[in-house]
N, C-alpha and C positions, 0 to 999 in steps of 0.2 A: 504493500500500500503506500509505503514511504517512497519508494522507487517511483511509482506512478505520479505522485504528487511533484516530484523534481523533474519528470520528463515533460509533462505538460506545459509548464512556463518556458521550458527551454524550446520546446516545439513551436509555441506561439511566437517566441522571439525569431525564430528561424524563418517562419512562415511570414511574419511581418517583415524582415530584412529582405527577403528574396521575392517578394510579391511586387516591388516597384512603388516608391513612395507618391508620385504624382497620380498614378492612376487609381491607387488606394485611397487619397486624398479626394480626387474627384467623385469617386464611387460614395464615399462616406458622406461627403457634404450634400450631394445629391440625395442621398438617403435620409439625411437629418432634415433637409428642406422638405422633403416628401412627407416626414413622417410628422410634421406639425401642421399637416393639412385639415387634421381634424379639429384643430383650434383655430386656423386661419380661415376656413370655410369657402375659398376661392372656388373651388368646383361646384360647391352647392349654389353659390351666387350666380356663377356663370351658367349652369345647367337651368336655373329657373329663368334666367335672362333668356336665354337662346331659344328655350321650349316656348316661352311667351311670346317671342318675337315670330316665330315660325309657325307655332300651333294655335296662339290664342291665350289670353290670360288664364282661362279656365285650365287649360292643359299645363301651363307653366306652373300653376300652383299644386298641381295634383303629380302628373308624370314627371314634370320637370324636378318636383321635390324628390321623387323617388329615385329617379336618374341621379340627381346630386348627391344623394345619401351613397348609392352603389358606388359612384366616382369616387367620393371622398373615403370611403371604406377600402377601395382599391388602391389608391394613391397612397394612404397611410400604411397599409400592408406592404406595398412595394416598397416604400421608405425604410420601413423595419428590416425588412428582407436585406435590401441594399447596405444597411448599417452592419447587420450581422455578417453578412458575407463581403465586406469590403476588403479584406486582405487575400480574397482569392478570385481568379479570374472566372468569368469574364467581366471586363470592366465596362462595357458598353451599357447604355440604359436598356432595361428590360421592358416588354410590353409597349412599345411605342406606337404599335398600331391602335391601340385602345386609349393612351393616355400620353400626353407629350411629355418630355423628359423634365421641363422646367416648371415652375408654378404658374398656374394659370389664374386670371382676374377676369371680371366681366368687362365687356367692351366699353360700358359707360364709366368705367373707373378704373385706373391703374394707378397705384401708389408711387409717389417719387421718393426722394431722398428724406430720411427722418430729419425733422427739425431737431437738430443736436450741436453742441458746440465743437464736436468733430467734424461736423461737415459745413459749419457756418462760414459764410464768406465775409462777413463784417461783424466780428464778434464784440468790436468796441463800441458799436451803436446799440447792440442788444437784440437785433434781430436780422433774419436772414431769409431766404426762401427755403421751402420745404414743407413736407406735411407734419401736423402737429401730432396726429394719433393716427398713423395709417394702419395699425393693426385693429382699430374700431371701424366696422362698416358703418359707410355714411358720413365719415368725418372728412371733409374735404375743404377745410380752411387753409388757405395758402396766403400767405402775407403779400408776395408781389407778383402774383398772377393777375394780368388784366382780363377784363371781362370780353 
């Protein structure tokens, strides 16, 4: 039992070293991004929006909602799978015929840069452009956007 406990960490270390850092990093970060889909809700909002536009409002709130739940769970599951299997090939995105590799947003709103001092262009004045709370659906307050 003791030998097994010593072999497992060294096997994980060797696997991590020989897998290639750039591909592992991309796969893990893509998986981390996709696993937060259940909190972010972009697939849900996009599915309801697209179904409402194509099939009508009633279909948007019924079948669009169900499609959004399915796609949200699928993206979250793929994200968890990619995080767990990050050190192992293949490194390309999976299930791209059903889901895009990156996060999706509704067509009517794509969040911009966070309003933070890290991204601020003029911190001495106290404000700059960017979204105040892009993680909250419907918060579109931007300081320097012209109508």
